[in-house]
PLY file of the C-alpha trace (Angstrom):
ply
format ascii 1.0
element vertex 345
property float x
property float y
property float z
element edge 344
property int vertex1
property int vertex2
end_header
-2.33 -28.56 13.88
-5.17 -28.47 15.59
-8.26 -27.97 13.82
-9.48 -24.26 13.88
-12.99 -22.81 14.40
-14.16 -19.23 12.68
-15.37 -16.71 14.97
-16.84 -13.39 14.74
-13.39 -11.72 15.09
-11.79 -14.21 13.20
-13.14 -15.96 9.97
-9.65 -18.16 9.36
-10.82 -21.91 10.32
-8.75 -25.33 9.48
-10.22 -25.58 6.14
-9.16 -22.31 4.95
-5.61 -22.60 6.90
-5.38 -26.10 4.86
-6.56 -24.45 1.15
-3.56 -21.62 2.18
-0.94 -24.21 2.81
-2.13 -26.56 -0.56
-1.83 -23.77 -2.72
1.67 -22.91 -1.16
3.05 -25.82 -1.92
6.79 -27.32 -0.80
8.41 -23.82 -1.21
10.05 -21.47 -1.72
7.41 -19.24 -2.08
7.85 -15.85 -3.81
6.12 -13.12 -1.78
5.62 -10.12 -3.72
3.86 -6.92 -2.81
3.10 -3.78 -4.89
5.45 -1.08 -6.62
7.08 1.69 -3.98
6.27 -0.90 -0.71
4.59 1.15 1.98
4.58 -0.29 5.77
1.34 -2.50 5.41
2.81 -4.34 2.63
6.55 -4.57 4.04
4.73 -6.23 7.36
2.01 -7.98 5.97
4.82 -9.73 3.45
7.07 -10.72 6.48
4.13 -11.94 8.68
3.05 -14.45 5.68
6.62 -16.02 5.37
6.59 -16.32 9.44
3.04 -18.09 8.77
4.31 -20.57 5.83
7.86 -21.12 7.57
6.75 -21.32 11.28
3.48 -23.65 10.87
4.74 -25.90 7.97
8.33 -25.58 7.03
7.31 -23.77 3.63
10.60 -21.61 2.69
9.66 -18.16 1.77
11.75 -15.37 -0.39
10.54 -11.48 -0.16
11.49 -9.76 -3.37
9.61 -6.18 -3.97
9.89 -3.84 -6.93
10.60 0.27 -6.97
12.07 2.73 -4.95
11.55 2.39 -0.98
12.86 6.62 -0.36
10.44 7.68 2.44
12.27 7.98 5.79
10.22 6.14 7.84
9.41 3.34 5.07
13.26 2.90 4.57
13.88 2.93 8.41
11.03 -0.16 8.56
12.62 -1.95 5.81
15.74 -1.49 7.29
15.27 -1.95 11.19
11.76 -4.23 10.86
12.05 -6.08 7.75
15.18 -6.76 6.07
14.19 -9.74 4.47
12.39 -8.26 1.66
15.30 -7.49 -1.47
14.49 -5.28 -4.53
14.49 -6.72 -7.65
14.26 -5.53 -11.11
11.40 -7.48 -12.52
8.70 -10.49 -12.05
9.81 -11.55 -15.66
11.43 -14.99 -14.23
10.01 -16.75 -11.82
11.20 -20.41 -12.19
12.07 -22.49 -9.08
9.06 -21.22 -6.74
6.08 -23.63 -6.00
4.45 -20.78 -5.66
3.77 -16.43 -6.22
2.21 -15.02 -3.11
0.92 -11.34 -3.63
0.20 -9.43 -0.45
-1.51 -5.60 -0.46
-2.23 -6.22 -3.84
-3.71 -8.48 -6.39
-3.15 -9.67 -10.46
-4.57 -6.70 -12.37
-4.47 -3.96 -9.71
-1.85 -2.00 -11.91
0.26 -0.93 -8.94
2.63 -4.01 -9.21
5.06 -5.74 -11.50
3.26 -8.65 -11.96
3.32 -9.65 -15.83
-0.63 -9.62 -17.35
0.07 -13.11 -18.26
1.09 -14.75 -14.79
-1.33 -15.23 -11.95
-0.01 -16.24 -8.44
-1.28 -18.63 -6.54
-2.06 -16.66 -3.22
-3.49 -13.11 -2.76
-4.44 -11.25 0.35
-5.13 -7.83 0.12
-7.73 -5.69 1.57
-8.42 -3.75 -1.77
-11.89 -3.95 -3.86
-11.34 -7.44 -5.82
-10.56 -6.51 -9.56
-12.69 -9.69 -11.69
-11.60 -11.52 -13.34
-7.72 -11.48 -12.62
-8.41 -13.20 -9.13
-10.80 -15.90 -10.18
-7.83 -18.21 -11.77
-6.07 -17.45 -7.95
-5.96 -20.86 -6.31
-6.35 -19.39 -2.72
-7.69 -15.29 -2.81
-8.44 -13.68 0.77
-9.68 -9.55 -0.11
-11.77 -8.04 2.39
-11.96 -4.27 1.18
-13.63 -3.72 4.95
-10.05 -4.25 6.81
-8.35 -0.83 6.74
-4.48 -2.87 6.47
-3.64 -6.36 4.73
-1.73 -6.67 8.28
-5.10 -7.10 10.19
-5.83 -10.27 8.07
-2.09 -11.62 8.17
-2.86 -11.22 12.06
-5.61 -13.51 11.78
-4.28 -15.83 10.30
-0.80 -16.15 12.86
-3.84 -16.45 15.44
-5.49 -18.92 13.81
-1.86 -20.86 13.96
-1.70 -19.85 17.69
1.98 -18.13 16.36
2.56 -15.46 18.76
4.29 -12.49 16.74
8.34 -11.78 18.26
8.51 -8.54 18.59
10.22 -7.41 15.93
7.30 -8.80 13.50
4.77 -7.09 16.02
6.61 -3.62 15.92
6.15 -4.32 11.84
2.49 -5.38 12.27
1.69 -2.66 14.55
3.27 0.17 12.69
2.02 -1.39 9.50
-1.46 -0.82 10.89
-1.35 2.40 12.25
0.37 4.16 9.36
-2.11 2.86 6.85
-5.39 3.79 9.46
-3.48 6.55 10.90
-4.00 4.83 13.90
-7.25 3.88 13.29
-8.55 7.45 12.69
-8.59 6.46 8.85
-10.68 3.95 6.76
-10.54 1.64 10.18
-12.73 -1.57 11.21
-13.30 -3.60 14.02
-11.54 -6.19 12.55
-8.37 -3.15 12.70
-8.95 -2.44 16.46
-8.97 -6.03 18.13
-5.91 -6.25 15.92
-3.98 -2.77 16.99
-4.66 -3.44 21.05
-3.62 -7.07 20.61
-0.41 -5.84 18.94
0.17 -2.92 21.41
1.36 -5.07 24.55
4.00 -6.48 21.87
6.31 -4.44 20.26
9.55 -3.04 20.87
8.44 0.31 21.55
12.42 1.62 21.29
12.59 0.27 17.77
9.18 1.41 16.85
10.38 5.14 17.93
13.36 4.77 15.93
10.96 3.94 12.77
8.44 6.80 13.50
11.07 9.63 14.21
12.96 8.44 11.22
15.52 11.35 10.09
14.40 13.74 6.92
16.68 15.00 4.72
16.76 18.30 3.24
15.91 17.84 0.14
12.97 16.50 1.79
11.93 20.25 2.87
12.54 21.43 -0.23
10.39 19.46 -1.50
7.88 20.69 0.51
8.83 23.74 0.21
7.58 23.70 -3.49
4.91 21.50 -2.49
2.75 24.34 -1.10
3.94 27.06 -3.36
2.60 25.44 -6.27
-0.44 24.05 -4.58
-3.78 25.43 -6.09
-6.96 25.56 -3.72
-10.65 25.49 -5.39
-13.57 24.75 -4.03
-13.56 21.08 -2.79
-9.96 20.15 -3.33
-6.36 21.20 -3.75
-3.61 20.37 -6.19
0.08 20.66 -6.06
2.60 19.48 -8.76
6.21 19.60 -7.19
8.08 19.33 -9.93
11.20 16.96 -10.28
11.68 15.05 -7.03
14.43 12.72 -5.25
11.94 10.47 -4.36
8.66 8.59 -5.67
6.64 9.08 -2.49
6.94 12.69 -1.71
3.81 13.32 -3.65
2.21 11.17 -1.26
3.48 13.14 1.92
2.10 16.37 0.28
-0.72 15.14 -0.21
-1.07 13.69 3.47
-0.57 17.42 4.66
-2.90 18.86 2.31
-6.19 16.96 2.95
-6.18 18.26 6.24
-6.62 21.77 4.60
-10.20 23.35 5.89
-13.24 22.56 3.85
-10.97 20.31 1.79
-12.61 17.23 0.14
-9.47 15.73 -2.03
-5.98 16.34 -2.48
-4.44 15.89 -5.61
-0.14 15.77 -5.76
2.21 14.54 -8.57
5.85 14.56 -8.93
8.15 13.24 -11.98
10.73 11.17 -10.68
12.87 9.33 -13.36
10.39 9.46 -16.62
7.37 8.61 -14.51
4.53 11.11 -12.99
3.94 9.54 -9.61
0.03 11.20 -8.37
-1.32 10.10 -4.84
-4.81 10.88 -3.84
-6.41 11.74 -0.32
-9.78 12.55 -0.33
-11.72 13.15 3.25
-14.05 10.39 4.75
-16.99 11.43 2.72
-15.57 11.62 -0.72
-15.85 8.52 -3.24
-13.49 5.66 -2.92
-10.05 7.65 -3.54
-8.72 4.12 -5.06
-11.19 4.27 -8.14
-11.20 7.82 -8.42
-8.02 8.13 -9.00
-7.89 5.06 -11.36
-11.05 7.11 -13.47
-8.52 10.44 -13.76
-5.96 8.44 -15.26
-7.64 5.85 -17.62
-5.71 6.07 -20.89
-2.91 7.77 -19.44
-1.45 5.04 -16.99
-2.02 3.17 -13.84
-3.32 3.40 -10.46
-4.76 2.02 -7.34
-5.92 2.44 -3.70
-8.62 1.67 -0.62
-10.97 4.35 0.85
-9.50 7.74 1.05
-5.81 7.05 -0.11
-4.87 6.08 -3.35
-1.59 6.41 -5.68
-0.78 5.84 -9.10
1.70 6.21 -12.07
2.33 7.89 -15.61
4.61 7.25 -18.32
5.83 10.10 -19.75
6.47 8.61 -23.19
6.08 11.70 -26.11
4.07 13.55 -23.93
4.65 17.02 -22.74
5.06 17.28 -19.29
3.44 20.36 -18.85
0.69 19.74 -20.98
0.12 16.40 -18.96
0.00 17.80 -15.79
-2.59 20.23 -17.20
-4.78 17.61 -18.54
-4.73 15.12 -15.34
-5.51 18.74 -12.87
-8.46 19.46 -15.65
-9.89 15.88 -14.95
-9.22 16.15 -11.10
-11.01 19.61 -11.08
-14.35 17.99 -13.70
-14.20 14.48 -10.64
-14.55 17.04 -8.12
-17.19 19.54 -9.34
-14.55 22.20 -9.58
-13.37 24.65 -12.19
-10.79 26.97 -12.33
-9.10 29.05 -11.62
-8.23 28.68 -8.23
-5.80 30.27 -5.84
-2.69 30.05 -4.44
-1.84 28.45 -1.05
1.16 30.43 0.01
0 1
1 2
2 3
3 4
4 5
5 6
6 7
7 8
8 9
9 10
10 11
11 12
12 13
13 14
14 15
15 16
16 17
17 18
18 19
19 20
20 21
21 22
22 23
23 24
24 25
25 26
26 27
27 28
28 29
29 30
30 31
31 32
32 33
33 34
34 35
35 36
36 37
37 38
38 39
39 40
40 41
41 42
42 43
43 44
44 45
45 46
46 47
47 48
48 49
49 50
50 51
51 52
52 53
53 54
54 55
55 56
56 57
57 58
58 59
59 60
60 61
61 62
62 63
63 64
64 65
65 66
66 67
67 68
68 69
69 70
70 71
71 72
72 73
73 74
74 75
75 76
76 77
77 78
78 79
79 80
80 81
81 82
82 83
83 84
84 85
85 86
86 87
87 88
88 89
89 90
90 91
91 92
92 93
93 94
94 95
95 96
96 97
97 98
98 99
99 100
100 101
101 102
102 103
103 104
104 105
105 106
106 107
107 108
108 109
109 110
110 111
111 112
112 113
113 114
114 115
115 116
116 117
117 118
118 119
119 120
120 121
121 122
122 123
123 124
124 125
125 126
126 127
127 128
128 129
129 130
130 131
131 132
132 133
133 134
134 135
135 136
136 137
137 138
138 139
139 140
140 141
141 142
142 143
143 144
144 145
145 146
146 147
147 148
148 149
149 150
150 151
151 152
152 153
153 154
154 155
155 156
156 157
157 158
158 159
159 160
160 161
161 162
162 163
163 164
164 165
165 166
166 167
167 168
168 169
169 170
170 171
171 172
172 173
173 174
174 175
175 176
176 177
177 178
178 179
179 180
180 181
181 182
182 183
183 184
184 185
185 186
186 187
187 188
188 189
189 190
190 191
191 192
192 193
193 194
194 195
195 196
196 197
197 198
198 199
199 200
200 201
201 202
202 203
203 204
204 205
205 206
206 207
207 208
208 209
209 210
210 211
211 212
212 213
213 214
214 215
215 216
216 217
217 218
218 219
219 220
220 221
221 222
222 223
223 224
224 225
225 226
226 227
227 228
228 229
229 230
230 231
231 232
232 233
233 234
234 235
235 236
236 237
237 238
238 239
239 240
240 241
241 242
242 243
243 244
244 245
245 246
246 247
247 248
248 249
249 250
250 251
251 252
252 253
253 254
254 255
255 256
256 257
257 258
258 259
259 260
260 261
261 262
262 263
263 264
264 265
265 266
266 267
267 268
268 269
269 270
270 271
271 272
272 273
273 274
274 275
275 276
276 277
277 278
278 279
279 280
280 281
281 282
282 283
283 284
284 285
285 286
286 287
287 288
288 289
289 290
290 291
291 292
292 293
293 294
294 295
295 296
296 297
297 298
298 299
299 300
300 301
301 302
302 303
303 304
304 305
305 306
306 307
307 308
308 309
309 310
310 311
311 312
312 313
313 314
314 315
315 316
316 317
317 318
318 319
319 320
320 321
321 322
322 323
323 324
324 325
325 326
326 327
327 328
328 329
329 330
330 331
331 332
332 333
333 334
334 335
335 336
336 337
337 338
338 339
339 340
340 341
341 342
342 343
343 344
């Protein structure tokens, strides 16, 4: 491989590529991401596998934990990134030369990697978690980027790998979903990648993913979420009750944050024995990930970046209504609001 030199738009040079290759070993490399992966995570993992396998013939295995249920995400998994396979846990890692984490990192609280296990590779766009990443051989964490897939594009570019239409479509949709078409938390890095990928995508497959069919349960859940929503001075809160999939609160939060004069939207839903939380904030508010981590401290785990965050709180022996109320009160405290609020509809 020819020596690469960093440019203002791409800092990945030959030295960093060699460090990555060394950290990966001879393979196979296990590529993992956060629980219930989103399009950015799915595309980033596929891109890393393409890099390792194409540039250095290092075999890879992509595994995810949690449930991919959102219609668009499920369509992407099936049509664009079928290399990912579900796995119950990450307790058995024998036989791999390295573990690579994309769109998450050790200690983030949103992945299934055991606390005593440290990956060899971390590529992420969330705020670094110290000292967990200090024990990782190769780390590329850049919170200024709006999506991890933008970082992965730079690796492919530095190794002169042009994404095929399927990979390009997956990467484009991952970037588009994480930044809302460059309208949310996007950086100059994302803008360059967005334009470069646009001419490579398979338009029909992109349409099939973006317009994936929605179930009746989806609309029932939205009805309940709207009916349950309470509006305060600066924020809106909604508890959807028992949900058929863990990411319905995220979809409701995406909608409610558009309510005029609202700075933050927090939505909760019970899936299995776990309360799933999704927080959305406006650009002027604090980092959503840090806000949500503060709200669930001592209760569960959370992670996020910019205006988007998600978390999980196990029910355990707590009464559900008391737990939901406690989280709502923490939310209002963080936002500087107080009850009782008023119904949205």
